[in-house]
C-alpha positions as CSV (number, residue, x, y, z in Angstrom):
1,M,-32.7,-2.6,40.3
2,A,-33.4,-6.3,39.6
3,L,-34.2,-5.7,36.0
4,G,-31.1,-3.7,35.4
5,R,-28.9,-6.3,37.0
6,Y,-30.5,-9.1,35.0
7,A,-30.1,-7.1,31.8
8,S,-26.5,-6.3,32.5
9,R,-25.6,-9.9,33.3
10,S,-27.4,-11.2,30.3
11,Y,-25.8,-8.7,28.0
12,L,-22.3,-9.4,29.4
13,F,-22.7,-13.2,28.8
14,A,-24.1,-12.6,25.3
15,L,-21.4,-10.2,24.4
16,G,-18.7,-12.5,25.8
17,T,-19.9,-15.7,24.2
18,A,-22.6,-15.6,21.5
19,F,-21.4,-12.4,19.9
20,P,-17.8,-13.3,19.1
21,L,-18.7,-16.8,18.0
22,A,-21.7,-16.0,15.8
23,A,-20.9,-15.6,12.1
24,P,-22.7,-16.1,8.7
25,F,-21.6,-19.8,8.4
26,F,-21.8,-21.5,5.0
27,A,-23.1,-18.2,3.4
28,S,-23.0,-17.9,-0.4
29,G,-19.6,-16.8,-1.5
30,G,-18.1,-17.6,2.0
31,G,-19.1,-16.1,5.3
32,Y,-16.2,-13.6,5.4
33,S,-17.8,-11.7,2.5
34,H,-20.8,-10.9,4.7
35,I,-19.2,-10.9,8.2
36,M,-18.7,-7.2,8.7
37,D,-22.4,-6.3,8.1
38,F,-23.4,-9.4,10.1
39,K,-21.4,-8.3,13.2
40,A,-22.6,-4.7,12.9
41,A,-26.2,-5.8,12.8
42,L,-25.8,-8.3,15.6
43,Y,-24.1,-5.7,17.8
44,L,-26.9,-3.1,17.1
45,A,-29.5,-5.7,18.1
46,L,-27.8,-6.9,21.3
47,T,-26.7,-3.6,22.6
48,G,-29.8,-1.7,21.4
49,A,-32.0,-4.3,23.3
50,F,-29.8,-3.9,26.4
51,V,-30.0,-0.1,26.4
52,L,-33.8,-0.1,25.8
53,V,-34.4,-2.6,28.6
54,S,-32.2,-0.6,30.9
55,L,-34.3,2.5,30.3
56,F,-37.0,0.9,32.5
57,D,-34.5,0.6,35.4
58,L,-32.0,3.4,35.2
59,P,-29.2,3.5,37.9
60,R,-29.7,6.0,40.7
61,E,-26.0,6.3,41.8
62,K,-25.2,9.5,43.6
63,G,-22.3,11.4,41.9
64,F,-22.8,9.5,38.7
65,F,-21.3,12.3,36.6
66,R,-18.4,13.1,39.0
67,S,-16.4,10.2,37.6
68,P,-13.7,11.5,35.2
69,V,-14.0,8.4,33.0
70,R,-17.7,8.8,32.5
71,L,-17.2,12.5,31.7
72,L,-14.6,11.6,29.1
73,A,-16.9,9.1,27.6
74,L,-19.7,11.7,27.4
75,G,-17.3,14.2,25.9
76,Y,-16.3,11.7,23.3
77,L,-19.9,11.1,22.4
78,F,-20.7,14.8,22.2
79,F,-17.8,15.6,19.9
80,C,-18.6,12.6,17.7
81,F,-22.2,13.8,17.5
82,L,-21.1,17.4,16.5
83,S,-18.9,15.9,13.8
84,A,-21.6,13.7,12.4
85,L,-24.1,16.6,12.5
86,C,-21.7,18.9,10.5
87,S,-20.4,16.2,8.2
88,P,-20.9,16.7,4.4
89,W,-21.7,12.9,4.4
90,R,-24.2,13.0,7.2
91,R,-26.0,9.8,6.4
92,T,-22.8,7.8,6.4
93,A,-21.5,9.6,9.5
94,F,-24.6,8.6,11.5
95,L,-25.2,5.1,10.1
96,G,-21.7,4.0,9.3
97,G,-19.7,3.5,6.1
98,S,-17.1,1.0,4.9
99,R,-16.1,0.1,8.5
100,C,-19.7,-0.1,9.9
101,E,-18.9,2.3,12.8
102,G,-21.0,5.4,12.5
103,F,-22.3,7.6,15.3
104,V,-25.1,5.1,16.1
105,H,-22.5,2.5,16.9
106,I,-20.4,4.9,18.9
107,A,-23.4,6.0,20.8
108,L,-24.1,2.4,21.8
109,Y,-20.5,1.9,22.8
110,V,-20.8,4.9,25.2
111,L,-24.3,4.1,26.5
112,S,-23.4,0.5,27.3
113,F,-20.2,1.7,29.0
114,L,-22.2,4.2,31.2
115,L,-24.7,1.5,32.2
116,L,-22.1,-1.2,32.9
117,S,-19.9,1.2,34.8
118,C,-22.4,1.4,37.7
119,R,-24.0,-2.0,37.8
120,G,-22.0,-4.6,35.9
121,F,-22.6,-7.4,38.4
122,P,-21.5,-10.4,36.4
123,R,-22.2,-13.7,38.1
124,R,-19.6,-16.3,38.9
125,G,-18.8,-18.1,35.8
126,L,-18.4,-15.1,33.4
127,T,-14.6,-15.8,33.3
128,C,-15.2,-19.5,32.5
129,A,-17.8,-18.6,29.8
130,F,-15.5,-16.1,28.1
131,A,-12.6,-18.6,28.3
132,A,-14.7,-21.3,26.7
133,A,-15.8,-19.0,23.9
134,L,-12.2,-17.9,23.3
135,G,-11.2,-21.6,23.4
136,L,-13.7,-22.4,20.7
137,Q,-12.6,-19.5,18.7
138,G,-9.0,-20.8,19.0
139,L,-9.9,-24.3,17.9
140,L,-11.6,-22.9,14.8
141,C,-8.5,-20.8,14.1
142,L,-6.3,-23.8,14.4
143,L,-8.4,-25.7,11.9
144,Q,-8.3,-22.8,9.5
145,L,-4.5,-22.5,9.9
146,A,-4.2,-26.2,9.1
147,G,-6.0,-25.5,5.8
148,I,-9.5,-26.7,6.8
149,N,-12.3,-24.4,5.7
150,A,-14.3,-25.1,8.8
151,L,-17.9,-23.8,8.8
152,G,-17.5,-22.5,5.3
153,L,-16.2,-19.0,6.2
154,Y,-13.8,-18.9,3.3
155,P,-15.1,-19.0,-0.3
156,P,-14.7,-22.4,-1.9
157,G,-11.1,-23.3,-2.8
158,L,-9.6,-20.5,-0.6
159,G,-8.1,-20.6,2.9
160,W,-5.8,-18.8,5.3
161,A,-2.7,-19.6,3.3
162,D,-4.2,-17.6,0.4
163,A,-4.4,-14.3,2.4
164,G,-2.8,-11.5,0.4
165,L,-2.2,-13.9,-2.6
166,R,-5.6,-14.9,-4.0
167,Y,-7.7,-12.4,-2.0
168,P,-7.0,-9.1,-0.3
169,G,-6.5,-8.8,3.5
170,A,-6.4,-11.7,6.0
171,Y,-9.3,-13.4,7.7
172,L,-9.4,-15.8,10.6
173,G,-11.9,-17.0,13.2
174,T,-15.4,-15.8,13.6
175,L,-14.5,-12.1,14.0
176,G,-13.4,-11.7,10.4
177,N,-10.4,-9.5,9.9
178,A,-7.2,-10.9,11.4
179,G,-6.5,-7.6,13.2
180,Q,-9.9,-7.8,14.9
181,T,-9.3,-11.4,15.9
182,G,-5.8,-10.5,17.2
183,A,-7.2,-7.6,19.3
184,V,-9.7,-9.9,21.0
185,L,-7.2,-12.7,21.5
186,A,-4.6,-10.3,23.0
187,A,-7.2,-8.7,25.4
188,G,-8.4,-12.2,26.4
189,A,-4.9,-13.4,27.0
190,A,-4.1,-10.3,29.1
191,L,-7.2,-10.8,31.1
192,F,-6.4,-14.5,31.9
193,L,-2.7,-13.8,32.7
194,L,-3.6,-11.0,35.0
195,A,-6.2,-13.1,36.7
196,I,-3.5,-15.7,37.4
197,L,-1.1,-13.1,38.7
198,E,-3.8,-11.5,40.9
199,R,-5.2,-14.6,42.5
200,G,-3.4,-17.8,41.4
201,G,-5.0,-20.9,42.7
202,R,-7.6,-22.3,40.4
203,H,-7.2,-19.4,38.1
204,F,-4.2,-21.4,36.7
205,L,-6.9,-23.3,34.8
206,L,-7.1,-20.2,32.5
207,L,-3.4,-20.7,31.5
208,P,-4.2,-23.0,28.5
209,F,-6.6,-20.4,27.1
210,A,-4.0,-17.7,27.4
211,A,-1.3,-19.9,25.9
212,L,-3.6,-20.8,23.0
213,S,-4.3,-17.1,22.3
214,A,-0.6,-16.2,22.4
215,F,0.3,-19.1,20.0
216,L,-2.4,-18.0,17.6
217,L,-1.1,-14.4,17.7
218,S,2.3,-15.7,16.7
219,E,0.8,-17.8,13.9
220,M,-1.2,-14.9,12.6
221,D,1.8,-12.6,12.8
222,V,-0.3,-9.6,14.0
223,T,2.4,-7.3,15.3
224,G,0.2,-4.8,17.2
225,P,-1.6,-7.2,19.5
226,M,1.7,-9.1,20.1
227,L,3.4,-5.9,21.1
228,A,0.5,-4.9,23.3
229,L,0.6,-8.2,25.2
230,C,4.3,-8.0,25.7
231,A,4.1,-4.4,26.9
232,L,1.3,-5.2,29.4
233,T,3.3,-8.1,30.7
234,L,6.3,-5.9,31.3
235,L,4.2,-3.3,33.0
236,A,2.8,-6.0,35.3
237,L,6.3,-6.8,36.7
238,P,6.5,-4.0,39.3
239,L,2.9,-4.5,40.3
240,Y,3.0,-8.3,40.8
241,G,6.7,-8.8,41.5
242,K,6.7,-7.1,45.0
243,T,7.3,-10.4,46.7
244,L,9.6,-13.3,45.8
245,G,6.6,-15.5,45.2
246,G,5.0,-13.0,42.9
247,L,8.2,-12.4,41.0
248,C,8.6,-16.2,40.4
249,R,4.9,-16.4,39.2
250,W,5.5,-13.4,36.9
251,G,8.7,-15.0,35.6
252,S,7.0,-18.3,34.8
253,L,4.1,-16.6,32.9
254,A,6.4,-14.1,31.1
255,A,8.8,-16.8,29.9
256,L,6.0,-19.0,28.6
257,L,4.4,-16.1,26.9
258,L,7.6,-15.0,25.2
259,A,8.3,-18.6,24.1
260,L,4.8,-18.8,22.4
261,L,5.0,-15.4,20.8
262,S,8.5,-15.6,19.4
263,W,9.2,-19.3,18.7
264,Q,9.1,-18.7,14.9
265,I,11.6,-15.8,15.3
266,I,14.1,-17.3,17.7
267,G,13.7,-21.0,16.8
268,L,12.4,-24.0,18.6
269,G,15.6,-24.5,20.7
270,P,15.5,-21.1,22.5
271,A,11.7,-21.3,22.8
272,L,12.1,-24.7,24.5
273,G,14.7,-23.1,26.9
274,L,12.2,-20.4,27.8
275,T,9.6,-23.0,28.5
276,L,11.9,-24.8,30.8
277,L,12.7,-21.5,32.5
278,A,8.9,-21.0,33.0
279,G,8.7,-24.4,34.6
280,A,11.6,-23.7,36.9
281,C,10.1,-20.4,38.0
282,F,6.8,-22.2,38.7
283,L,8.5,-24.7,40.9
284,L,10.6,-22.0,42.7
285,E,7.4,-20.2,43.6
286,R,6.3,-23.1,45.7
287,R,9.7,-23.8,47.4
288,L,11.1,-20.3,48.1
289,P,9.9,-18.0,50.9
290,G,7.2,-16.2,48.9
291,E,6.7,-13.2,51.2
292,K,10.2,-11.8,50.9
293,D,10.1,-8.1,49.7
294,C,11.4,-7.8,46.1
295,R,10.0,-4.4,45.1
296,L,13.3,-2.8,44.3
297,L,14.5,-6.0,42.4
298,S,11.3,-6.1,40.3
299,R,11.7,-2.4,39.3
300,L,15.4,-2.9,38.4
301,L,14.5,-6.0,36.5
302,A,11.7,-4.2,34.6
303,A,14.2,-1.3,33.7
304,F,16.8,-3.9,32.6
305,L,14.4,-5.8,30.4
306,C,13.3,-2.5,28.7
307,L,16.9,-1.7,27.9
308,L,17.6,-5.2,26.8
309,A,14.6,-5.2,24.4
310,L,15.7,-1.8,22.9
311,T,19.3,-3.1,22.5
312,L,18.2,-6.3,20.8
313,V,15.9,-4.4,18.4
314,F,18.6,-1.8,17.7
315,T,21.1,-4.4,16.8
316,Y,18.7,-6.8,15.1
317,R,19.8,-8.1,11.7
318,G,17.6,-11.1,11.2
319,W,14.8,-12.0,8.8
320,Y,11.7,-10.9,10.7
321,G,10.2,-7.9,8.9
322,P,8.7,-5.9,11.8
323,L,11.9,-6.2,13.9
324,R,14.0,-5.1,10.9
325,E,11.8,-2.1,10.4
326,A,11.9,-1.2,14.1
327,S,15.7,-1.4,14.0
328,A,15.8,0.8,10.9
329,L,13.6,3.4,12.6
330,L,15.9,3.4,15.7
331,H,18.8,4.0,13.3
332,G,16.9,6.9,11.7
333,R,16.0,5.1,8.5
334,G,12.3,5.1,7.7
335,S,10.2,4.6,4.6
336,A,6.5,4.9,3.7
337,E,6.3,1.2,3.1
338,M,7.0,0.3,6.7
339,G,4.4,-1.4,8.8
340,G,2.6,-2.9,5.7
341,G,2.1,0.6,4.4
342,R,0.9,2.1,7.6
343,V,3.5,4.9,7.6
344,Y,2.3,5.9,4.1
345,I,-1.4,5.8,5.3
346,W,-0.5,7.9,8.4
347,E,1.2,10.5,6.1
348,Q,-1.8,10.8,3.9
349,V,-4.2,11.1,6.8
350,V,-2.1,13.8,8.5
351,K,-1.9,15.7,5.2
352,A,-5.7,15.7,5.0
353,L,-6.3,16.9,8.5
354,P,-6.3,20.7,7.8
355,E,-9.2,20.3,5.4
356,R,-11.7,19.7,8.2
357,F,-9.6,19.9,11.3
358,W,-11.9,21.1,14.2
359,L,-14.8,18.7,13.7
360,G,-13.4,16.2,11.2
361,S,-15.4,14.7,8.3
362,G,-17.7,12.6,10.5
363,P,-17.4,9.1,12.0
364,D,-16.4,6.4,9.5
365,T,-16.1,8.8,6.5
366,L,-12.3,8.7,6.0
367,G,-12.8,6.6,2.9
368,L,-14.9,9.4,1.3
369,R,-12.2,12.1,1.6
370,G,-10.3,11.0,-1.5
371,L,-6.9,10.2,0.0
372,T,-4.2,9.1,-2.4
373,P,-4.4,5.3,-2.5
374,Y,-1.6,3.1,-1.4
375,A,0.1,1.3,-4.3
376,A,0.9,-2.3,-3.4
377,F,2.0,-5.3,-5.5
378,D,-0.7,-7.9,-6.0
379,P,0.8,-11.4,-6.5
380,A,-2.4,-12.8,-7.9
381,L,-2.5,-10.2,-10.6
382,E,1.3,-9.8,-10.9
383,R,1.0,-6.0,-10.9
384,E,0.6,-3.1,-8.6
385,V,-2.9,-2.2,-7.5
386,A,-4.2,0.9,-5.7
387,L,-5.6,0.2,-2.3
388,H,-8.3,2.5,-1.1
389,I,-7.7,4.2,2.3
390,D,-10.7,4.1,4.5
391,A,-9.1,3.7,7.9
392,A,-6.0,5.4,9.5
393,H,-4.7,2.1,10.9
394,C,-4.3,3.9,14.2
395,E,-7.6,4.4,16.2
396,Y,-6.5,7.7,17.7
397,L,-5.4,9.2,14.4
398,H,-8.6,7.9,12.8
399,T,-10.7,9.7,15.5
400,L,-8.7,12.9,15.0
401,A,-9.4,12.8,11.2
402,C,-13.0,11.8,11.4
403,S,-14.3,13.5,14.6
404,G,-11.8,16.2,15.3
405,P,-9.3,17.0,18.1
406,G,-12.0,17.2,20.9
407,A,-13.0,13.6,20.3
408,A,-9.4,12.5,19.8
409,L,-8.4,14.0,23.2
410,M,-11.4,12.2,24.9
411,H,-10.4,9.0,23.2
412,L,-6.8,9.3,24.4
413,G,-8.1,10.2,27.9
414,L,-10.1,7.0,28.1
415,A,-6.9,5.0,27.1
416,L,-5.0,6.9,29.9
417,C,-7.8,6.1,32.4
418,A,-7.3,2.4,31.5
419,A,-3.6,2.7,32.2
420,L,-4.2,4.6,35.5
421,G,-6.8,2.0,36.5
422,F,-4.3,-0.8,35.9
423,L,-1.7,0.9,38.0
424,R,-4.0,2.0,40.9
425,Q,-6.8,-0.5,41.1
426,R,-6.8,-3.8,42.9
427,G,-8.3,-7.2,42.3
428,A,-10.8,-7.7,39.5
429,R,-10.9,-4.0,38.6
430,R,-7.2,-4.1,37.9
431,V,-7.6,-7.2,35.8
432,C,-10.2,-5.6,33.7
433,A,-8.3,-2.3,33.4
434,G,-5.3,-4.4,32.2
435,G,-7.4,-6.0,29.5
436,A,-8.7,-2.6,28.4
437,L,-5.1,-1.2,28.4
438,C,-3.9,-4.1,26.2
439,Y,-6.6,-3.2,23.7
440,A,-5.7,0.5,23.9
441,I,-2.0,-0.2,23.1
442,Q,-2.8,-2.4,20.1
443,A,-5.2,0.4,18.9
444,L,-2.1,2.4,18.1
445,F,-1.7,0.2,15.0
446,G,-5.3,-1.1,14.6
447,I,-8.7,-0.3,13.2
448,S,-11.8,0.3,15.3
449,M,-14.7,-1.9,14.3
450,C,-17.7,-3.2,16.3
451,A,-16.4,-6.8,16.0
452,A,-13.6,-6.0,18.6
453,A,-14.1,-2.5,20.0
454,P,-16.8,-3.5,22.5
455,V,-14.1,-5.4,24.4
456,F,-12.4,-2.1,25.3
457,W,-15.6,-0.4,26.4
458,V,-16.9,-3.3,28.5
459,L,-13.6,-3.9,30.3
460,L,-13.1,-0.2,30.9
461,A,-16.6,0.0,32.3
462,L,-16.1,-2.9,34.7
463,S,-12.7,-1.5,35.8
464,V,-14.4,1.7,37.1
465,N,-17.6,0.0,38.5
466,P,-17.7,0.7,42.2
467,Y,-19.7,-2.5,42.8
468,F,-17.6,-4.8,40.7
469,G,-15.2,-7.5,42.0
470,N,-15.0,-9.8,44.9
471,E,-12.0,-8.5,46.7
472,E,-12.2,-11.0,49.6
473,G,-10.0,-13.6,47.9
474,G,-11.1,-16.9,46.5
475,G,-13.7,-17.5,43.9
476,D,-13.8,-16.1,40.4
477,C,-11.5,-13.2,39.9
478,L,-14.3,-11.7,37.7
479,A,-17.1,-12.5,40.1
480,A,-18.9,-9.7,41.8
481,N,-20.6,-9.1,45.1
482,Q,-24.4,-8.6,45.1
483,Q,-24.8,-5.4,47.0
484,E,-25.7,-2.0,45.8
């Protein structure tokens, strides 16, 4: 099994470092005009090579197919294959269309998941390598937010501030689309925060990387990843607030996270107050009796915070668009323009479902189904333009439309497995399940593309790997033992 272990370790390091950072720098017309095809080709090369090498050293785990998560992944692959096979646009369904995510890419998602779910074995240092890659990504994003066209990713004369004004969409970092960058940053921040909650100690060195990711999410204003990170932090309260020390540690991280995510909404004064609260909780953790049982208190606090959040959203009358829209929905006032046109897109996708309900139209073929375009005002042209709909802006709805209800149920089942793993697992497996769950939550409002989707499959695989994680305490929270 030495070849399989070496292949898995090398693949995890490459996917966690080189893959997210690689981009067509200084390309003609700007790197972002080529980045989707570049990422798709790079993912096919990396994962294809990993799968081919692994064929020479297949795992021999007993009861391999007894795992519900693996069966769900295989079911998802089977229904996607049927959908692609029966698609009227078979070539696009297999090779990928406008989003570069055909059946071939889906097959590599699932195959890499199956291989990593039984022999992930990352060495000590995987966490540090991923944190360093995310830190470099964050520094590049900061430069771009400051108006510097670092590495020539934007076309000459354009930058982040021109998003939606002089060019359609929004692009940041080396992952391209801001939604993809936000999904990876949110999953990374969740991974680092949970590692700190799980082990503490030197894992507090990951805090600057989590804080940088949260700050960038706020600057990018990507609502889905921000909501996912907040939801995961709240879910973590009953799990890690069982003792007084754990409750104080959670309070320090949650207050800091809220300050970084919401400082533009609530203002610098309240954000500074939350930061001071985070510092006070951090100091209290070291002075109070940390082993005092606080299970009931943590559950009551979680319920109170949920009610408080709903109340604040219900009564919100401020300037921030997503909160205004959420408040309107709670009051029963909705419109198709909400969510940047997402409600309209969801309506159009749902209307098209009966045409090819049972098997869908094939992976990545939604743009070929002739959905009524979304009309939006273009400030650069000073007129309304028709925006082509090629993604449902909800991964589960997109799967339903493209691959049918069977694949959609398998997809939802995998997200549920991530949630159950987060609630039931311990140690490194819970940390990875939490990262996968964070991605799965933001997927309710996101688009699946091979720039970010592998994060979900890899973290989910490691969360169910029976050999993964050093549960003895100390060391890297994402380190593994070396026994099979």
